[in-house]
C-alpha positions in Angstrom: -7.8 -22.2 0.7 -5.0 -20.1 2.1 -7.1 -19.2 5.1 -7.9 -22.9 5.7 -4.3 -23.8 5.5 -3.2 -21.1 7.9 -5.8 -22.4 10.3 -5.1 -26.1 10.0 -1.3 -26.3 9.5 -0.3 -25.1 13.0 -2.7 -27.7 14.6 -1.2 -30.4 12.4 2.4 -29.4 13.2 1.7 -29.4 16.9 -0.1 -32.8 16.9 2.8 -34.3 14.8 5.5 -32.9 17.1 3.7 -34.3 20.2 3.0 -37.7 18.6 6.6 -37.9 17.3 7.9 -37.2 20.9 5.8 -39.9 22.4 6.8 -42.3 19.6 10.5 -41.7 20.4 10.0 -42.4 24.1 8.0 -45.6 23.3 10.6 -46.8 20.8 13.4 -46.2 23.2 11.7 -48.2 26.0 10.9 -51.0 23.6 14.5 -51.2 22.3 15.9 -51.3 25.9 13.4 -54.1 26.8 14.3 -56.2 23.8 18.1 -55.9 24.3 17.7 -56.7 28.0 15.7 -59.8 27.1 18.4 -60.8 24.7 21.1 -60.5 27.3 19.2 -62.6 29.7 18.6 -65.3 27.1 22.3 -65.3 26.1 23.4 -65.7 29.7 21.0 -68.6 30.3 22.1 -70.4 27.1 25.8 -70.1 27.9 25.3 -71.3 31.5 23.3 -74.3 30.2 26.2 -75.2 27.9 28.9 -74.8 30.7 28.8 -78.5 31.7 29.1 -79.7 28.1 32.0 -77.4 27.5 33.8 -78.5 30.7 33.6 -82.1 29.5 35.0 -81.1 26.1 37.9 -79.2 27.7 38.8 -81.9 30.3 38.5 -84.8 27.9 39.9 -82.8 25.0 36.9 -84.1 22.9 37.1 -82.1 19.7 34.3 -84.2 18.0 31.9 -83.2 20.8 33.1 -79.5 20.4 32.2 -79.7 16.7 28.8 -81.2 17.4 28.1 -78.5 19.9 28.9 -75.6 17.7 27.1 -77.1 14.7 23.9 -77.4 16.7 23.6 -73.6 16.4 23.7 -73.7 12.5 20.0 -73.8 12.1 18.8 -71.9 15.2 16.6 -68.8 14.6 18.0 -65.4 15.8 21.3 -67.2 16.8 24.2 -66.6 14.5 26.4 -69.3 16.0 28.7 -70.5 18.8 32.5 -70.4 19.3 34.6 -72.6 21.7 38.0 -71.2 22.8 40.8 -73.0 24.7 42.5 -71.5 27.8 44.9 -69.6 25.5 42.1 -67.9 23.6 42.5 -70.0 20.5 39.4 -71.2 18.6 38.8 -74.9 18.9 35.5 -75.0 17.1 33.2 -72.4 15.4 29.8 -72.6 13.7 30.3 -72.6 9.9 28.0 -69.7 9.0 30.0 -67.3 11.2 33.4 -68.7 10.1 34.4 -65.0 9.3 34.3 -64.4 13.1 37.6 -66.2 13.3 39.3 -63.2 11.6 37.8 -60.6 14.0 40.3 -58.9 16.3 39.3 -59.7 20.0 41.5 -57.8 22.4 39.0 -58.2 25.1 39.2 -62.1 25.2 42.5 -62.3 27.2 41.0 -60.0 29.8 37.9 -62.2 30.1 40.0 -65.3 30.6 42.2 -63.6 33.1 39.4 -62.1 35.1 37.1 -65.2 34.8 34.2 -62.7 34.3 31.6 -63.2 31.6 31.0 -60.4 29.1 28.1 -59.4 26.9 28.1 -56.6 24.3 26.9 -55.5 20.9 29.6 -56.0 18.2 29.8 -55.0 14.5 29.9 -58.1 12.3 30.0 -57.9 8.5 27.7 -54.9 7.9 25.3 -55.4 10.8 25.4 -55.6 14.6 25.2 -58.8 16.7 25.1 -59.5 20.4 28.1 -61.5 21.7 28.1 -63.2 25.2 31.4 -64.9 26.3 31.4 -67.2 29.4 34.8 -68.5 30.9 34.7 -72.2 31.8 36.7 -73.4 35.0 37.6 -76.7 36.5 37.1 -77.9 40.1 40.1 -75.8 41.2 38.6 -72.7 39.6 41.2 -72.6 37.0 40.2 -71.3 33.5 40.2 -74.2 31.1 38.5 -72.4 28.1 35.5 -70.2 27.1 32.3 -70.4 25.1 30.8 -67.6 23.1 27.3 -67.4 21.8 26.5 -64.8 19.0 22.9 -63.6 18.5 21.4 -61.8 15.5 19.9 -58.5 16.7 18.2 -57.6 13.3 14.8 -58.8 14.7 15.1 -56.0 17.3 15.2 -53.4 14.6 12.5 -55.2 12.6 10.2 -54.9 15.7 11.1 -51.3 16.2 10.4 -50.6 12.5 7.0 -52.2 12.8 6.4 -50.1 15.9 7.2 -46.9 14.0 4.9 -47.9 11.2 2.1 -48.4 13.6 2.9 -45.0 15.2 3.0 -43.3 11.8 -0.3 -45.0 10.6 -2.0 -43.8 13.8 -0.6 -40.3 13.3 -1.9 -40.2 9.7 -5.3 -41.3 10.8 -5.4 -38.8 13.6 -4.3 -36.0 11.2 -6.9 -36.9 8.6 -9.5 -37.0 11.4 -8.4 -33.5 12.6 -8.5 -32.1 9.0 -12.0 -33.6 8.3 -13.4 -32.3 11.6 -11.8 -28.9 11.1 -13.2 -28.6 7.5 -16.7 -29.7 8.6 -16.6 -27.1 11.4 -15.3 -24.4 9.1 -17.9 -25.3 6.5 -20.7 -25.1 9.0 -19.7 -21.9 10.8 -18.2 -19.9 7.9 -18.4 -21.3 4.4 -22.1 -22.2 4.2 -23.2 -18.8 5.6 -20.8 -16.9 3.2 -22.0 -19.1 0.3 -25.7 -18.3 1.1 -24.7 -14.7 1.4 -23.0 -14.8 -2.0 -26.0 -16.5 -3.6 -28.2 -13.9 -2.1 -26.2 -11.1 -3.6 -26.1 -12.9 -7.0 -29.9 -13.1 -7.0 -30.0 -9.4 -6.0 -27.6 -8.4 -8.8 -29.5 -10.4 -11.4 -32.8 -8.9 -10.3 -34.2 -12.2 -9.1 -36.3 -10.5 -6.4 -38.5 -13.6 -5.7 -35.4 -15.5 -4.6 -34.1 -13.0 -2.0 -36.4 -13.9 0.9 -35.5 -17.6 1.5 -32.1 -16.6 2.9 -32.3 -16.7 6.7 -29.3 -16.4 9.0 -29.0 -15.4 12.6 -26.2 -13.3 14.0 -24.1 -10.8 12.0 -24.9 -12.3 8.6 -28.6 -11.9 9.2 -28.1 -8.3 10.2 -26.1 -7.6 7.0 -28.8 -9.2 4.8 -31.5 -7.1 6.6 -29.7 -3.9 5.9 -29.1 -4.9 2.2 -32.8 -5.7 1.8 -33.7 -2.2 2.9 -31.2 -0.8 0.4 -32.6 -3.0 -2.4 -36.1 -1.9 -1.7 -35.0 1.7 -1.8 -33.2 1.2 -5.1 -36.2 -0.5 -6.8 -38.5 2.4 -5.7 -35.9 5.0 -6.9 -35.6 3.2 -10.2 -39.3 3.4 -10.8 -39.3 7.1 -10.0 -36.4 7.7 -12.3 -38.1 5.7 -15.1 -41.3 7.8 -14.8 -39.4 11.1 -14.7 -37.3 9.9 -17.7 -40.4 9.2 -19.7 -41.7 12.7 -19.0 -38.4 14.3 -20.1 -38.2 12.3 -23.3 -41.5 13.8 -24.4 -40.2 17.4 -23.8 -36.8 17.2 -25.5 -36.4 17.3 -29.3 -32.6 17.1 -29.8 -30.9 13.8 -28.9 -28.3 14.3 -26.2 -26.5 12.1 -23.7 -29.1 13.0 -21.1 -32.0 12.1 -23.4 -30.4 8.8 -24.2 -29.9 8.1 -20.5 -33.6 9.0 -19.9 -34.6 6.6 -22.7 -32.6 3.8 -21.2 -34.2 4.3 -17.8 -37.6 4.5 -19.3 -37.4 1.6 -21.8 -34.9 -0.8 -20.2 -35.6 -0.1 -16.6 -33.8 -2.8 -14.5 -33.0 -4.9 -17.5 -29.2 -5.2 -18.0 -27.5 -4.0 -21.2 -24.5 -5.8 -22.7 -22.3 -4.9 -25.6 -20.0 -7.5 -27.3 -17.2 -6.5 -29.7 -13.8 -7.7 -30.8 -12.2 -4.3 -30.2 -12.1 -3.1 -26.6 -13.0 0.5 -25.9 -10.0 1.1 -23.7 -6.7 -0.7 -23.8 -3.6 -0.5 -21.6 -0.2 -0.2 -23.2 3.4 0.7 -22.3 4.4 4.2 -23.3 7.5 3.8 -25.3 8.8 7.3 -24.4 8.4 7.0 -20.6 8.1 3.2 -20.1 5.0 3.7 -17.9 1.6 2.0 -18.4 -1.2 4.1 -19.8 -4.8 3.7 -20.9 -5.8 4.7 -24.5 -8.8 4.5 -26.7 -8.0 2.5 -29.9 -8.7 3.8 -33.4 -12.0 2.2 -34.2 -15.3 3.4 -35.6 -17.2 1.0 -33.4 -15.5 2.4 -30.3 -16.2 5.9 -31.4 -19.9 5.1 -31.7 -20.6 2.8 -28.8 -18.5 4.3 -26.0 -20.7 7.4 -25.7 -23.7 5.2 -25.4 -22.4 3.1 -22.5 -21.1 6.2 -20.9 -24.6 7.5 -20.9 -26.6 4.4 -19.9 -24.0 2.1 -18.2 -23.9 -1.6 -18.7 -21.2 -4.1 -19.5 -18.9 -4.2 -22.6 -17.3 -7.6 -23.3 -14.3 -7.5 -25.7 -11.0 -9.1 -26.5 -8.2 -8.0 -24.1 -5.6 -7.4 -26.8 -2.4 -6.4 -24.9 -0.3 -8.1 -22.2 -0.6 -5.0 -20.1 -4.4 -5.3 -20.1 -4.1 -8.3 -17.6 -2.6 -6.0 -15.0 -5.7 -3.9 -14.6 -8.6 -6.4 -14.3 -10.0 -8.0 -11.1 -10.5 -11.7 -10.5 -13.4 -11.8 -12.9 -11.4 -10.0 -15.7 -13.4 -6.8 -15.2 -12.6 -3.2 -14.6 -14.4 0.1 -14.5 -14.0 2.5 -17.5 -13.1 5.2 -18.3 -10.3 4.7 -15.7 -10.6 8.3 -14.5 -14.4 8.3 -14.3 -16.0 4.8 -14.2 -19.2 4.9 -16.2 -19.6 1.2 -17.2 -17.9 -2.2 -16.8 -15.4 -3.6 -19.3 -14.9 -7.4 -19.2 -11.9 -8.7 -21.1 -11.8 -12.0 -22.9 -8.3 -13.5 -23.4 -7.4 -15.3 -26.6 -4.4 -17.4 -27.4 -2.1 -16.4 -30.3 -3.5 -19.3 -32.4 -7.1 -18.2 -31.7 -6.4 -14.6 -32.6 -4.5 -15.7 -35.8 -7.4 -18.0 -37.0 -10.4 -16.1 -35.8 -9.4 -12.4 -36.3 -6.6 -12.2 -38.9 -7.7 -15.3 -40.7 -11.5 -15.8 -41.1 -12.7 -12.3 -40.1 -10.2 -10.2 -42.0 -8.9 -12.4 -44.8 -12.3 -13.9 -45.4 -15.4 -11.9 -44.4 -13.8 -8.4 -44.7 -12.8 -8.5 -48.4 -15.9 -10.6 -49.2 -18.2 -7.8 -48.0 -16.2 -4.9 -49.5 -16.3 -4.5 -53.2 -12.6 -3.7 -53.6 -11.5 -6.5 -55.8 -9.4 -8.2 -53.1 -9.9 -11.9 -53.2 -11.2 -13.4 -49.9 -9.4 -16.4 -48.4 -11.3 -19.1 -46.6 -9.4 -21.8 -44.7 -11.1 -24.6 -42.8 -8.7 -24.2 -39.8 -9.6 -20.5 -39.6 -13.3 -21.3 -39.7 -13.0 -23.8 -36.8 -11.0 -21.3 -34.8 -13.7 -18.6 -35.6 -16.4 -20.9 -34.2 -14.3 -21.7 -31.1 -13.7 -18.1 -30.3 -17.4 -17.3 -30.8 -18.2 -20.1 -28.3 -15.6 -18.6 -25.8 -17.4 -15.2 -26.1 -20.8 -16.9 -25.7 -19.6 -18.5 -22.4 -18.3 -15.2 -21.1 -21.6 -13.4 -22.0 -23.8 -16.2 -20.5 -22.1 -16.1 -17.2 -22.8 -12.3 -16.9 -26.5 -12.3 -18.0 -29.1 -11.6 -15.2 -32.0 -13.9 -14.6 -34.6 -12.0 -16.6 -34.8 -10.4 -20.0 -31.3 -9.1 -20.7 -30.4 -7.0 -23.8 -27.3 -8.1 -25.8 -25.9 -5.8 -28.5 -23.4 -7.6 -30.7 -21.0 -5.7 -32.9 -19.9 -6.6 -36.4 -18.8 -9.5 -38.5 -16.5 -11.1 -35.9 -19.5 -12.7 -34.1 -21.9 -14.2 -36.6 -22.2 -17.4 -34.6 -22.7 -15.7 -31.2 -26.4 -14.9 -31.4 -27.5 -18.5 -31.9 -25.1 -19.7 -29.2 -26.6 -17.3 -26.7 -30.2 -17.8 -27.8 -29.9 -21.6 -27.4 -29.0 -21.1 -23.7 -31.1 -18.0 -23.0 -34.1 -17.8 -25.2 -35.4 -14.9 -23.1 -32.5 -12.7 -24.1 -33.2 -9.9 -26.6 -30.3 -9.9 -29.1 -29.3 -7.4 -31.7 -26.4 -7.6 -34.1 -25.2 -4.4 -35.8 -23.2 -5.0 -39.0 -20.8 -2.1 -39.4 -19.5 -3.0 -42.9 -21.4 -3.4 -46.2 -23.5 -6.5 -46.9 -22.9 -7.8 -50.4 -25.5 -9.2 -52.8 -26.4 -13.0 -52.7 -24.0 -14.0 -55.5 -21.0 -12.5 -53.7 -22.0 -13.8 -50.3 -22.5 -17.3 -51.7 -18.7 -17.4 -52.3 -18.2 -18.1 -48.6 -18.2 -21.9 -48.1 -19.8 -21.5 -44.7 -22.6 -19.0 -45.7 -25.4 -21.3 -44.5 -23.9 -21.7 -40.9 -23.2 -17.9 -40.8 -26.8 -17.0 -41.7 -28.2 -19.6 -39.2 -26.0 -18.0 -36.5 -27.3 -14.5 -37.4 -30.9 -15.7 -37.3 -30.5 -16.1 -33.6 -30.9 -12.3 -33.4 -34.1 -10.5 -32.8 -32.8 -7.5 -34.7 -30.0 -7.1 -37.3 -29.0 -3.5 -38.1 -27.2 -2.0 -41.1 -26.1 1.5 -41.9 -28.1 2.0 -45.0 -31.3 0.5 -46.5 -29.4 -1.0 -49.5 -27.5 -3.3 -47.2 -30.8 -4.4 -45.6 -32.2 -5.2 -49.0 -29.1 -7.2 -49.9 -29.4 -9.2 -46.7 -33.0 -10.0 -47.3 -32.2 -11.1 -50.8 -29.3 -13.2 -49.5 -31.6 -14.9 -46.9 -34.3 -15.5 -49.5 -31.8 -17.0 -52.0 -29.5 -19.0 -49.8 -31.7 -20.4 -47.0 -35.1 -21.9 -46.5 -37.0 -19.1 -44.9 -39.9 -16.8 -45.3 -39.1 -13.1 -46.0 -41.8 -10.7 -44.9 -41.3 -7.6 -47.1 -44.0 -5.6 -45.2 -42.5 -6.1 -41.7 -39.0 -6.4 -43.2 -38.2 -9.5 -41.4 -37.0 -13.1 -41.9 -38.8 -16.1 -40.3 -36.8 -19.3 -40.0 -37.5 -22.2 -37.7 -40.4 -20.3 -36.0 -38.0 -17.5 -35.1 -38.5 -14.0 -36.5 -35.5 -11.7 -37.1 -36.2 -8.0 -38.0 -33.9 -6.1 -40.4 -33.5 -2.4 -40.0 -31.2 0.4 -41.1 -29.7 2.7 -38.4 -27.2 5.2 -39.9 -24.5 5.5 -37.2 -23.1 8.8 -36.3 -20.8 10.6 -33.8 -21.5 12.3 -30.4 -18.8 14.0 -28.5 -17.5 16.1 -31.3 -20.7 18.2 -31.2 -20.3 19.3 -27.6 -19.1 22.8 -26.9 -16.1 21.7 -24.8 -14.9 19.3 -27.4 -14.4 22.1 -30.0 -12.4 24.4 -27.8 -9.1 23.4 -29.4 -5.8 24.6 -28.1 -4.6 27.3 -30.5 -1.1 26.6 -29.3 -1.4 23.0 -30.6 -2.7 24.2 -33.9 0.1 26.7 -34.3 2.6 24.1 -33.3 1.4 21.8 -36.1 1.5 24.6 -38.6 5.0 25.6 -37.6 6.3 22.0 -37.6 5.1 21.3 -41.1 5.5 24.8 -42.5 1.8 25.3 -43.2 1.5 29.1 -42.7 -0.4 30.7 -45.6 -1.1 27.2 -47.1 -4.3 25.6 -48.2 -4.5 22.5 -45.9 -6.2 19.2 -46.7 -6.5 16.3 -44.3 -7.2 12.6 -44.5 -7.6 10.3 -41.4 -7.7 6.5 -41.8 -6.5 3.1 -40.8 -4.2 1.8 -43.5 -6.7 -0.4 -45.3 -7.2 -1.2 -49.0 -10.9 -0.2 -48.7 -10.1 3.4 -47.7 -8.9 4.5 -51.2 -5.6 5.9 -50.0 -3.7 5.0 -53.1 -6.4 6.5 -55.3 -6.3 9.7 -53.1 -2.5 10.1 -53.7 -2.9 9.6 -57.4 -5.7 12.2 -57.5 -3.5 14.7 -55.6 -0.7 14.0 -58.1 -3.1 14.6 -61.0 -4.4 17.8 -59.4 -0.9 19.3 -59.3 -0.3 18.1 -62.9 -3.5 19.8 -64.2 -3.4 22.8 -61.9 0.3 23.7 -61.4 -0.6 27.1 -60.0 -1.4 25.3 -56.7 2.1 24.0 -56.2 3.7 25.4 -53.2 0.3 26.6 -52.0 -1.5 23.4 -50.9 -0.4 20.8 -48.5 -2.2 17.5 -47.8 -1.8 15.9 -44.3 -2.4 12.2 -44.3 -2.9 10.7 -40.9 -2.7 6.9 -41.2 -2.7 4.2 -38.4 -1.1 0.9 -39.4 -3.5 -2.1 -38.8 -3.6 -5.8 -39.4 0.0 -5.9 -40.4 0.1 -9.7 -39.9 -1.9 -10.0 -43.1 0.1 -10.0 -46.3 -2.2 -7.7 -48.3 -2.0 -5.0 -45.5 1.8 -5.4 -45.2 2.1 -4.9 -49.0 -0.2 -1.9 -48.9 1.9 -0.1 -46.4 4.9 -0.5 -48.7 2.9 0.7 -51.7 1.8 3.8 -49.9 5.2 4.6 -48.5 6.8 4.2 -52.0 4.0 6.2 -53.8 4.1 9.2 -51.4 7.9 9.3 -51.5 7.8 9.3 -55.3 5.1 12.1 -55.5 6.8 14.2 -52.9 10.1 13.9 -54.8 8.3 14.8 -58.1 6.9 18.1 -56.7 9.3 19.0 -53.9 10.4 22.7 -54.1 12.6 23.9 -51.3 10.9 23.2 -47.9 7.6 22.5 -49.6 6.3 19.0 -50.3 2.7 18.3 -51.3 1.9 15.4 -48.9 2.8 15.1 -45.2 2.5 11.5 -44.3 2.1 10.8 -40.5 2.1 7.0 -40.1 1.2 6.2 -36.5 -1.6 5.8 -34.1 -3.5 9.0 -33.3 -5.9 9.3 -30.4 -9.2 11.2 -31.0 -7.8 14.1 -28.9 -4.7 14.3 -31.2 -6.9 14.3 -34.3 -9.1 17.2 -33.3 -6.5 20.0 -34.1 -5.9 18.6 -37.5 -9.6 18.7 -38.3 -9.7 22.3 -36.9 -6.9 23.6 -39.2 -7.9 21.7 -42.3 -9.6 23.7 -45.2 -11.0 20.5 -46.6 -11.1 16.8 -45.7 -11.0 13.9 -48.2 -12.8 10.6 -47.5 -12.3 8.4 -50.6 -13.3 5.0 -49.4 -13.8 2.5 -52.3 -16.6 0.8 -50.3 -17.6 1.6 -46.7 -20.5 0.9 -44.4 -20.7 4.5 -43.1 -17.3 6.1 -42.4 -17.4 8.2 -39.3 -14.3 10.3 -40.3 -16.6 12.3 -42.6 -19.0 13.0 -39.8 -16.3 13.7 -37.3 -14.8 16.4 -39.6 -18.2 18.0 -40.1 -19.0 17.9 -36.4 -15.7 19.5 -35.4 -16.3 22.5 -37.7 -18.2 24.6 -35.3 -17.5 27.8 -37.3 -19.0 26.1 -40.4 -15.7 26.5 -42.3 -14.1 23.9 -44.4 -15.4 21.5 -47.1 -15.8 17.7 -47.4 -14.8 15.6 -50.4 -16.7 12.4 -50.0 -16.8 9.1 -51.8 -20.2 8.2 -53.1 -19.5 4.6 -52.1 -19.8 5.3 -48.4 -22.9 5.2 -46.2 -22.2 8.7 -45.2 -22.8 9.9 -48.8 -26.6 9.1 -48.3 -26.8 11.7 -45.5 -24.1 14.3 -46.3 -25.4 15.2 -49.7 -23.9 18.7 -49.5 -20.4 17.2 -49.6 -18.5 17.2 -52.9 -19.3 13.6 -53.9 -16.7 11.7 -56.0 -16.0 8.4 -57.6 -12.6 7.6 -56.2 -11.8 5.2 -59.0 -12.0 8.1 -61.5 -8.8 9.9 -60.9 -9.7 12.8 -63.3 -13.0 13.4 -61.6 -11.2 13.2 -58.2 -8.6 15.7 -59.2 -11.2 18.1 -60.5 -13.2 17.7 -57.3 -10.2 18.9 -55.3 -9.9 22.0 -57.6 -13.7 22.6 -57.3 -13.5 22.4 -53.5 -10.5 24.7 -53.2 -12.0 27.3 -55.5 -15.5 27.1 -53.9 -16.6 30.5 -52.5 -16.6 30.8 -48.8 -20.3 31.5 -48.6 -21.1 28.3 -50.5 -18.7 26.4 -48.2 -20.4 27.8 -45.2 -23.9 27.0 -46.5 -22.9 23.4 -47.3 -21.2 22.9 -44.0 -24.1 24.3 -42.0 -26.5 21.9 -43.8 -24.2 18.9 -43.1 -23.7 20.0 -39.5 -27.5 20.1 -39.1 -27.8 16.6 -40.4 -25.1 15.3 -38.0 -26.4 17.3 -35.1 -30.0 15.9 -35.5 -28.9 12.4 -36.4 -26.1 12.0 -33.8 -24.9 8.8 -32.1 -27.4 9.3 -29.3 -30.3 9.2 -31.8 -28.8 6.1 -33.4 -28.6 4.4 -30.0 -32.0 5.6 -29.1 -33.5 4.2 -32.3 -31.8 0.9 -31.7 -33.0 0.7 -28.1 -36.5 1.7 -29.0 -36.6 -1.0 -31.7 -35.1 -3.6 -29.3 -37.6 -2.9 -26.5 -40.5 -3.1 -29.0 -39.3 -6.7 -29.7 -39.0 -7.7 -26.1 -41.0 -10.8 -25.2 -43.9 -10.0 -22.9 
């Protein structure tokens, strides 16, 4: 639009200026002609009245004078007539211009003395008139009086106004004609070729190879398309070669790595596009409070920890909520950017939500409703109709953003978590060819618990739009099948482990999620200076060090952990001044009342227990309440002699696996809640019931006193599990399952 305006506006300004100039000249000529006609008419009328006026003056016939001036009362364009005696006094005047009597006329005496007629424009009332005065003489050429005729000139300005209207109308028509002709020419020579070129690239990007050929254009556009066609052909051949080579490498490699996952994606997905949808974005832009500069960080999220390495390996598009104001500064016109910022490996598309949408969809229905419903932590879920409506609205907004990105053929859409239960159905209705998977990262409750949700039927219908639904552990799969069987009209196939509803089959599988980057050699080369700095800052030299890393959430068992540490020091006072527990906690969902209250409870409890056991510089719990990046957490894992994961209920809990993966020297020990998904795999951890404070405290004592050889053996076994079942294997299992469901 700006380019069009820059092209058209100078033309319009030039035409307007020329037209206005010619209009001024024409109006000036017309005005002169009309005034000249008026003067001639006035002179002729006065001369025709001269004989009648002479009779009036010679006979002193005032009645005739009155009759003469009143004859002008009803004439068009003539205001009136005035008869003067030889002294310049008014003998008679037309009634409607009686005010003319009071007008100062210094020129009248000169006219009578010179015997010369005079015509001029005069100001009368608030408009102008034309006055023509003719001296009347007797036979001896002596002045005996004068007659004055006054004409209304308003019709002249009316005619000029109409003339300007015609000029303006002609100018507007001409300008519109120029604009239309210009737009048509521009459309023909520029817009249409560019539009066809854009459409060609759209087909190419979506893989619609059969639609590429119809584009035909001569000139430079045609040359460009010819070159791109050659590149496209080369890319398709190269992809086929890469796919064949990838298949061969997959057969040779046993351990799952980023390279093997990339080979699997090339072999199984080929040219099919891969899309991830989540509420939490993998990278967010914030303002650094210390420096005031903008920076990009990875938010604390298990989903981000797991999915980011996958997209780094295989590429694709991640669609997520753009959660900060600064995020808007880094996207292009399509709300996209390449991430990571320093090494673009995939595309992040940000979806913007209003404050009301975020409040209802995220804080309301998702985290005050579904989150406590699915976690058995005795926190009552809250379901509001307004939140539910906003939840559906946001799911629809995400569906629109996903649909506009999908290629023409067989895309793969991988949806994350409980925020998007309606999304699979919304996408499937528009794109039945899409293969859709939903991974549920939190526990799935039994049917009796899930039936508490007033909208359980709609949620299940939305989820049945998936081809595949994944959970961390088999027990959650079983609960989901029981829920579907009890709460919906469907057929549950226990052999295939699937649900058939409305002629659509949804497969249910368990895929234990894991970690990736922590296992690489470079990731474990911690900076010893950073570790020493932490020890010095918190006076940890010669201390037994424990660590806990969580979001502040009532499902994580932080309160129970503090109580267990308190009980540990009560039962085993010999460890006072010898053991320090570092609690790293990131505040989250602080808009929700229960989370806000929990922060206060933890603050108060830690302060109370530290005061209870404080001895000089030593305090049992070091509480670090802020956001920690994954890079900042690594040194704490490295220096910790043991890690506590005491979730009251958790789908998996990646902190446990991160800690194990970071212990490359096989040191350290893990105290793990048996109510986490991780407890099914990490059986060599010290398993606890976090609700049993006595058992919990004794587990800490058991872990601290455990011989180094046993610790090493347990850690080696757990590291082997995490190494073999890493995030790349998790992703590989999902992609393998997805591709096996692909419609042929």
